N, C-alpha and C positions, 0 to 999 in steps of 0.2 A: 632379262637376259637368261638364257638357258644353255647350260653346257651339256653336250651329249658325247659320251665316249662311244667309240665304234670298235667292234670286235675284229673287223677286217678292213683291209685297204679298199676292197670293193665297195663296202657299205659307206665308208668315209668319202670315197670319190663320187659316189652316187649323189651326195648332197653338196660336196665342196668343189668338185671339178669345174663346173661352169663359172661360179663366182671367182675362183682363183685364176681361171684363164683370162678374166677381164684385165688382169695385170700380170700377164704371163712372165714378163721379164723379171719382175720382182719375186714371183712365186715359183720360178722354175725348179728350185731345189726341192721344195715341199711336194710339187707335182711329180717330178721325176722319180723321187724315192718312193712315193706312194704307188706310182704305176709299176715300178719294179717289184715292190712287195706284192702287189696284186697279181703279178705274173709269176710269183713263187720264189723270188729272191729272198734269201735270209741274210741278215746283217749281224746276227749274234745269236746267243742261246736264248735270251729272254724274248718274250712276245713284244712286238712293236706296240706303240701307243698312238692312237688316232683320236683327236679331240676336235670338236667344233662348238663354237658359241654362236647362238642365233639370238637376234632381237626380232621377235615375230618370225617372219619367213626369211629375213635377211641374214646371211652369214656375215658376222662382224669380226670373228677371230677363228683361227685354226692353229693347231699344233700337232706335230708328229714327232715321234722319237723312236729310233731303232737302236735299243741298247746294244752296245755300250756307248753309242755316239750321242752327241749333243741334241737337244731339242731344237726343232726348227719352227719358227713362229710366223704367222701372218696375222695382222690386225689392221682394221681400218683406222686411219690416222685420228679420226674424231671419236673413236670408241675405245680408248686405252683402258677404261674401267673393266673391259672384258678380260684384261690380263690378270686382274684380281681373281676373277672366277677360275681361270686356269691355274694360277698359283695355289689357290685354296684347294682345288681338287687334287693337285699333285701332293700337297702336304697331307691331305686326308687319306690318300691311298698309300702314302709312304714311299713315293717315287723319288729317289735321289737323282739330282741332275749334275752331270759334269760340266755343263755349259749350255748356252743358248745361242742360236744363230737367227739373225733377222736384220732389218734395217737398224741403223744406229739408234733412232728414237725408240723403236719398239723393243729392241733387245735391252737397252738401258732402262726403260720403264719397267719391263718385266723383272729384270735383275733387282731393281729397287723394291718391287712388290714382293719378290721371293725372299729377299733379305728381311724385310719387315715381318714376314710371317714365320720365317725359320730362325732368325737371329735375334728377334726382338730389338732390332736396331736399324741403322741405315747402312748403305754401302757407299759412303763418301769416298773411300779410297779404291774404288773399283778399277781394275785394270782392263783396258779394252784394246782390241786389235781392230782397226778399221780398214776395210778393203774397198777400193773404189769399184763401183759398178756403173753402168751407163743406162740412163733412161733414154729411150728413143722418142723423138717427136716425129713430125711429118717429113722431115728431111734429115740427112746426116748432119747438117750444120746446126740442127736444133737439139743435138744430143747434149745432155747435162749429166754430170756424175751425181749419184746419190750414194751416201755412205752405207755400207753393210758392216755389221759388227758381229764378232764372235766373242762372247764373254764366257770365260771359265767360271764355273760356280763350284766352290769347294764342297766336298762331301760333308754330310751332316753326321753327327754321332747321336745315338739315342741313349737317353738316360733310363734308369729304372722306372721313371714315371711314365714310360711309354703307355702302359696300361691305363693311365689316367688321362691320356690324350695329349699330353704336352710333349713338345719336341725341343731338344736342345741342339744348338748348332755348333759344330766344331770348326768354325771359321777363325781365321787369324785376325789380328788387329788391322792388317792391311785391308781386310774385307769389311768387317763390321765393327762399328764403334759404338 
């Protein structure tokens, strides 16, 4: 697995657009925001973040963030280990997250990996908001809901040991135990 950060939405879309379009209904937010940024839209003062994780030539995970907003995730269901790579990169670059959007399984898996790396604990008490979305089949009667989740991730606090590479998390008991 290899994580590649992209400096622009255009370069990100150059590698991620076609794979994400294969499941456009699930990836419409990551696609729409990336396309708007590519067209010059700004969402905040900080530079946006575009990440892709590949296994060989196959895109297995993608993440975008337009600070101050939540990160949006895509991950192949059988490749959840790619979320470790994304979480590790974000910790390495010191990118604090207010939250993460994605399917319930992917957002929950990422939040657990994020908490393991930033809190040195687990996120047993994680609060979630689940929003129903629809998967479409070949006909309207084949539609099934799939859960989408938005998870707030508390801000981290940094200790004096930042220069030694260790991070301390300022999460409450409700988040990390």
